[in-house]
C-alpha positions as CSV (number, residue, x, y, z in Angstrom):
1,X,-21.0,20.3,20.2
2,X,-18.4,18.1,21.9
3,X,-16.8,15.6,19.5
4,X,-15.7,12.0,20.2
5,X,-12.8,10.0,18.8
6,X,-13.3,6.5,17.3
7,X,-11.9,5.2,20.6
8,X,-14.4,6.8,22.9
9,X,-16.1,3.4,23.8
10,X,-12.8,1.8,24.5
11,X,-11.9,4.6,26.9
12,X,-15.3,4.2,28.7
13,X,-14.9,0.4,29.0
14,X,-11.4,0.9,30.5
15,X,-12.8,3.2,33.2
16,X,-11.3,6.4,31.9
17,X,-12.3,9.7,33.5
18,X,-13.5,11.8,30.5
19,X,-13.1,15.6,30.2
20,X,-13.7,18.2,27.5
21,X,-10.5,19.3,25.7
22,X,-10.4,21.5,22.7
23,X,-14.0,20.6,21.8
24,X,-13.4,16.8,22.3
25,X,-14.4,14.4,25.0
26,X,-11.1,12.9,25.9
27,X,-9.7,10.6,28.7
28,X,-7.7,12.6,31.3
29,X,-6.6,9.5,33.2
30,X,-7.3,5.8,33.7
31,X,-5.5,4.4,36.8
32,X,-4.0,7.8,37.7
33,X,-1.7,10.4,36.3
34,X,1.3,9.5,38.4
35,X,1.1,5.8,37.4
36,X,0.6,6.6,33.7
37,X,3.5,9.1,33.7
38,X,5.8,6.5,35.3
39,X,4.7,3.8,32.8
40,X,5.8,6.0,29.9
41,X,9.1,6.9,31.5
42,X,9.9,3.4,32.6
43,X,8.0,1.0,30.2
44,X,5.4,2.1,27.7
45,X,2.1,3.9,27.5
46,X,-0.6,4.2,24.8
47,X,-2.4,7.5,24.0
48,X,-5.4,8.3,21.8
49,X,-4.5,11.4,19.9
50,X,-7.1,11.1,17.2
51,X,-8.4,14.6,18.0
52,X,-5.3,16.0,16.2
53,X,-5.9,17.2,12.7
54,X,-4.4,16.3,9.3
55,X,-4.2,18.7,6.4
56,X,-2.7,17.6,3.1
57,X,-0.9,19.6,0.4
58,X,-1.0,17.4,-2.8
59,X,0.0,18.0,-6.4
60,X,2.5,20.1,-8.4
61,X,3.9,22.9,-6.4
62,X,2.9,21.5,-3.0
63,X,6.4,21.7,-1.5
64,X,7.0,25.2,-2.7
65,X,3.5,26.4,-1.4
66,X,4.0,25.0,2.0
67,X,7.6,26.2,2.2
68,X,6.2,29.7,1.9
69,X,3.9,29.2,4.9
70,X,6.2,27.2,7.2
71,X,9.0,28.6,9.4
72,X,11.3,25.6,9.0
73,X,13.1,24.6,5.8
74,X,11.3,21.7,4.0
75,X,14.0,21.7,1.3
76,X,16.2,20.1,4.0
77,X,13.5,17.5,4.7
78,X,13.8,14.2,2.8
79,X,10.9,12.0,1.7
80,X,10.0,9.8,4.7
81,X,11.1,12.5,7.1
82,X,9.0,14.6,9.5
83,X,9.8,18.2,10.4
84,X,8.5,20.4,13.3
85,X,7.9,24.1,12.8
86,X,5.4,27.0,13.0
87,X,2.8,28.7,10.8
88,X,3.0,32.4,11.4
89,X,0.9,35.5,10.7
90,X,2.3,38.5,8.8
91,X,3.1,40.1,12.2
92,X,5.0,37.0,13.4
93,X,2.3,35.6,15.7
94,X,2.0,31.8,15.8
95,X,-1.1,30.4,14.0
96,X,-0.1,27.0,15.1
97,X,2.9,24.7,15.8
98,X,2.7,21.7,13.5
99,X,4.6,18.6,12.2
100,X,5.0,18.1,8.5
101,X,5.3,14.6,7.2
102,X,7.0,14.7,3.7
103,X,5.7,11.7,1.8
104,X,6.9,13.3,-1.4
105,X,7.5,16.7,-2.8
106,X,4.0,16.7,-4.1
107,X,2.4,15.0,-1.0
108,X,2.8,16.6,2.4
109,X,0.7,15.8,5.5
110,X,0.5,18.6,8.1
111,X,-0.5,17.4,11.6
112,X,-2.1,20.3,13.4
113,X,-3.4,20.8,16.9
114,X,-7.0,19.7,17.7
115,X,-8.3,23.1,18.6
116,X,-6.9,24.6,15.4
117,X,-8.2,22.2,12.8
118,X,-10.6,24.6,11.1
119,X,-8.5,27.7,11.6
120,X,-5.4,26.1,10.2
121,X,-7.2,24.7,7.2
122,X,-8.7,28.0,6.3
123,X,-5.4,29.8,6.8
124,X,-3.4,27.4,4.7
125,X,-6.0,27.0,1.9
126,X,-6.3,30.8,1.5
127,X,-2.5,31.1,1.1
128,X,-1.7,28.0,-0.9
129,X,-1.5,29.9,-4.3
130,X,-3.9,27.5,-6.0
131,X,-2.2,24.2,-4.8
132,X,-4.9,21.8,-3.7
133,X,-5.2,21.6,0.1
134,X,-7.5,19.0,1.7
135,X,-8.7,18.7,5.3
136,X,-8.4,15.0,5.9
137,X,-8.8,15.2,9.7
138,X,-11.8,12.9,9.7
139,X,-10.1,10.3,7.6
140,X,-7.5,9.5,10.2
141,X,-7.2,8.1,13.7
142,X,-3.9,8.6,15.5
143,X,-2.4,6.5,18.4
144,X,0.8,7.3,20.2
145,X,2.8,4.4,21.7
146,X,5.5,6.0,23.9
147,X,8.2,4.7,26.2
148,X,11.5,2.9,26.3
149,X,9.8,-0.4,25.4
150,X,7.6,1.0,22.7
151,X,9.7,-0.5,19.9
152,X,9.7,-3.9,21.5
153,X,5.9,-3.9,21.8
154,X,5.3,-2.6,18.3
155,X,7.7,-4.9,16.6
156,X,5.6,-7.9,17.6
157,X,2.8,-6.6,15.5
158,X,4.5,-5.5,12.3
159,X,6.9,-6.9,9.7
160,X,8.3,-3.4,9.3
161,X,11.9,-3.3,10.6
162,X,11.5,-0.5,13.2
163,X,15.3,-0.2,13.8
164,X,15.4,1.2,10.3
165,X,13.0,4.0,11.2
166,X,15.0,6.9,12.7
167,X,13.8,9.6,15.0
168,X,11.5,12.0,13.1
169,X,11.3,9.5,10.2
170,X,8.3,7.5,9.1
171,X,7.2,4.6,6.9
172,X,4.1,2.9,5.7
173,X,3.3,-0.7,6.8
174,X,0.8,-3.0,8.4
175,X,0.4,-3.1,12.2
176,X,-1.7,-6.0,13.5
177,X,-2.8,-6.4,9.8
178,X,-4.0,-2.7,9.7
179,X,-2.4,-0.3,7.1
180,X,-0.6,2.5,9.1
181,X,1.7,5.4,8.7
182,X,4.3,4.6,11.3
183,X,6.2,7.6,12.6
184,X,9.0,7.7,15.1
185,X,7.7,10.9,16.7
186,X,5.9,11.8,19.9
187,X,5.3,14.4,22.7
188,X,6.8,12.7,25.7
189,X,10.6,12.8,25.4
190,X,10.8,9.0,25.2
191,X,11.3,6.8,22.3
192,X,8.0,6.0,20.6
193,X,5.8,5.9,17.6
194,X,2.7,7.7,16.3
195,X,0.4,5.4,14.3
196,X,-2.0,6.9,11.7
197,X,-4.7,4.6,10.5
198,X,-8.3,4.6,9.2
199,X,-10.7,5.6,12.0
200,X,-12.8,2.4,11.8
201,X,-9.6,0.3,12.3
202,X,-8.4,2.2,15.4
203,X,-10.3,0.2,18.1
204,X,-8.8,-3.1,16.8
205,X,-5.3,-1.5,16.7
206,X,-5.8,-0.1,20.2
207,X,-6.7,-3.5,21.6
208,X,-3.9,-5.3,19.7
209,X,-1.3,-2.9,21.1
210,X,-2.5,-3.2,24.6
211,X,-2.5,-7.0,24.4
212,X,1.0,-7.1,22.8
213,X,2.4,-5.0,25.6
214,X,0.6,-6.5,28.5
215,X,3.7,-8.4,29.6
216,X,5.7,-5.2,29.6
217,X,3.2,-3.3,31.7
218,X,1.9,-1.2,28.8
219,X,-1.1,0.8,29.9
220,X,-3.5,3.3,28.4
221,X,-2.7,6.9,29.3
222,X,-4.7,10.1,29.3
223,X,-4.2,13.8,28.8
224,X,-3.0,14.3,32.4
225,X,0.1,12.2,31.9
226,X,0.6,13.6,28.4
227,X,0.7,17.1,29.9
228,X,3.2,16.3,32.7
229,X,5.4,14.4,30.3
230,X,5.6,17.1,27.7
231,X,6.2,19.8,30.3
232,X,9.2,17.9,31.7
233,X,10.7,18.1,28.2
234,X,9.7,21.8,27.8
235,X,7.5,20.9,24.8
236,X,5.2,23.9,24.2
237,X,1.4,23.6,24.3
238,X,-0.4,25.8,21.9
239,X,-3.0,27.9,23.6
240,X,-1.1,27.9,26.8
241,X,2.6,28.6,26.1
242,X,2.1,30.3,22.7
243,X,-0.7,31.7,20.5
244,X,-1.4,34.2,17.8
245,X,0.0,37.0,19.9
246,X,3.3,35.2,20.6
247,X,6.2,34.8,18.1
248,X,8.4,31.7,17.8
249,X,11.4,33.8,18.9
250,X,9.6,34.8,22.1
251,X,8.5,31.2,22.7
252,X,12.1,29.9,22.4
253,X,11.5,28.2,19.1
254,X,14.1,30.1,17.0
255,X,15.7,26.8,16.1
256,X,12.7,26.0,13.9
257,X,12.7,29.5,12.3
258,X,15.0,29.5,9.2
259,X,15.2,33.1,8.3
260,X,17.9,32.5,5.7
261,X,15.8,30.0,3.6
262,X,13.9,32.7,1.7
263,X,10.5,34.3,2.0
264,X,7.8,32.9,4.2
265,X,4.8,34.4,5.9
266,X,5.9,36.3,9.0
267,X,9.6,36.4,8.0
268,X,9.9,40.2,7.8
269,X,8.3,40.7,11.2
270,X,10.6,38.1,12.8
271,X,13.7,39.7,11.2
272,X,12.6,43.1,12.7
273,X,12.0,41.5,16.1
274,X,15.4,39.8,16.1
275,X,17.1,43.1,15.2
276,X,15.2,45.1,17.8
277,X,15.6,42.5,20.5
278,X,13.0,40.6,22.5
279,X,10.9,42.3,25.1
280,X,10.0,39.0,26.7
281,X,11.0,35.3,26.4
282,X,9.7,32.0,27.6
283,X,12.0,30.4,30.3
284,X,11.8,27.3,32.4
285,X,11.8,27.7,36.2
286,X,11.7,25.6,39.3
287,X,10.1,26.7,42.6
288,X,12.5,26.9,45.5
289,X,9.8,26.7,48.2
290,X,6.6,24.7,48.4
291,X,3.8,25.4,45.9
292,X,2.7,24.6,42.4
293,X,2.6,27.4,39.8
294,X,-0.3,27.3,37.2
295,X,-1.2,28.9,33.9
296,X,-2.0,32.6,34.4
297,X,-0.1,33.1,37.7
298,X,1.8,36.4,37.8
299,X,5.6,36.5,37.8
300,X,6.7,39.2,40.3
301,X,9.9,41.2,40.4
302,X,10.4,43.4,43.4
303,X,6.8,42.8,44.3
304,X,5.4,44.1,40.9
305,X,4.0,42.0,38.0
306,X,6.8,41.4,35.4
307,X,5.6,38.3,33.5
308,X,3.2,35.4,33.5
309,X,3.3,31.6,34.0
310,X,2.0,29.6,31.0
311,X,2.4,26.1,32.3
312,X,3.2,24.5,35.6
313,X,3.1,21.3,37.6
314,X,4.9,19.2,40.1
315,X,7.2,17.0,38.1
316,X,6.4,13.3,38.8
317,X,9.9,12.3,37.6
318,X,12.0,15.0,39.4
319,X,9.8,15.5,42.5
320,X,10.1,19.3,42.1
321,X,7.6,22.0,41.0
322,X,8.5,23.3,37.5
323,X,7.0,25.5,34.9
324,X,7.3,27.9,32.0
325,X,6.8,31.6,32.1
326,X,7.3,34.7,29.9
327,X,9.7,37.1,31.6
328,X,11.5,40.3,30.6
329,X,15.1,40.1,29.2
330,X,16.7,40.8,32.6
331,X,15.2,37.6,34.1
332,X,16.0,35.1,31.3
333,X,19.6,34.0,32.4
334,X,19.9,30.7,34.2
335,X,19.9,31.3,37.9
336,X,17.8,34.5,37.7
337,X,15.3,34.7,40.6
338,X,11.8,36.0,40.9
339,X,8.6,35.3,42.7
340,X,5.3,33.8,41.5
341,X,2.0,34.9,42.9
342,X,0.3,31.7,43.9
343,X,-3.2,32.5,45.3
344,X,-1.9,35.8,46.8
345,X,1.3,34.3,48.2
346,X,4.7,35.2,46.6
347,X,6.6,31.9,46.1
348,X,10.3,32.0,45.2
349,X,11.5,30.6,41.8
350,X,14.7,30.5,39.8
351,X,15.4,30.1,36.1
352,X,16.8,26.6,35.3
353,X,18.3,24.9,32.3
354,X,15.8,23.1,30.1
355,X,14.6,20.6,29.3
356,X,13.9,19.7,32.9
357,X,14.2,16.0,32.1
358,X,16.8,14.2,30.1
359,X,15.9,10.8,28.6
360,X,17.7,7.9,30.3
361,X,20.1,6.2,28.0
């Protein structure tokens, strides 16, 4: 059964085109993907991401329990700080990529991907060693205000001094009179905030943000712009760029795998893979002739399949066709060339430095 977020009626009133995504009925666009993408890059955009899940470790031993299940090092994460990393299976495959919000050593909120709510909760609870783990996904709505003017807009609605909230830091405060967890995080590559609040308060918060930002050209944005924005930054999408059969090392996420921190689930397999060397790795590419690569298109070397595209689009910001693909070791160096089979036609591509887009200062 398809689920709806607390903001469903607001999306319909705004004329959004709704689609099914990860079991949720979500807005893919309002005025158009290109316009919404440009709004986030140049001004600000507002996303409903209430389909994401929230799982909480709470009580004595919470930090130690999650540390054993998470690839990054939570001992280096201070209270009020967020940290990105992966949950891995014993064989190194990625259960999910998540963000952990450390409210205290005995109170950690794990934000998980929408499609993995139930899977992640079961996986974490079974391995928590008796530490209480709660699935609080239905207790939260989540809005993402993203763009270079996001702080200007949000500051009008809160007494919290946003300049004191650094990147990947968070605080608790009222926004438009609504209690929120205010995090300086996001999935677009621009400055911005993710606001966690009670579901029943989210329509009022949504309306207040749009009104506060009307003078700056703030607009609601859908999944289409969210995808093109994240791809320009080379942010991975679970289920497309990585899954249970992909390791963080293959996915180019070695920077969130702290093999020297001590034991965690998947560590031994990742150590063995690092020692043996990778048989494939995710790279960014740009097409050098007309076409758009899509998920599932084959990478060709000398006319034979050598890899697979996981994400692809025409970058609205750069005006070129970009994508991510798994390729063998001999094709990972910047400047390497290969072809992509686009509907039976080999289209030339080359490996380029990522992220494709750099935030304007």
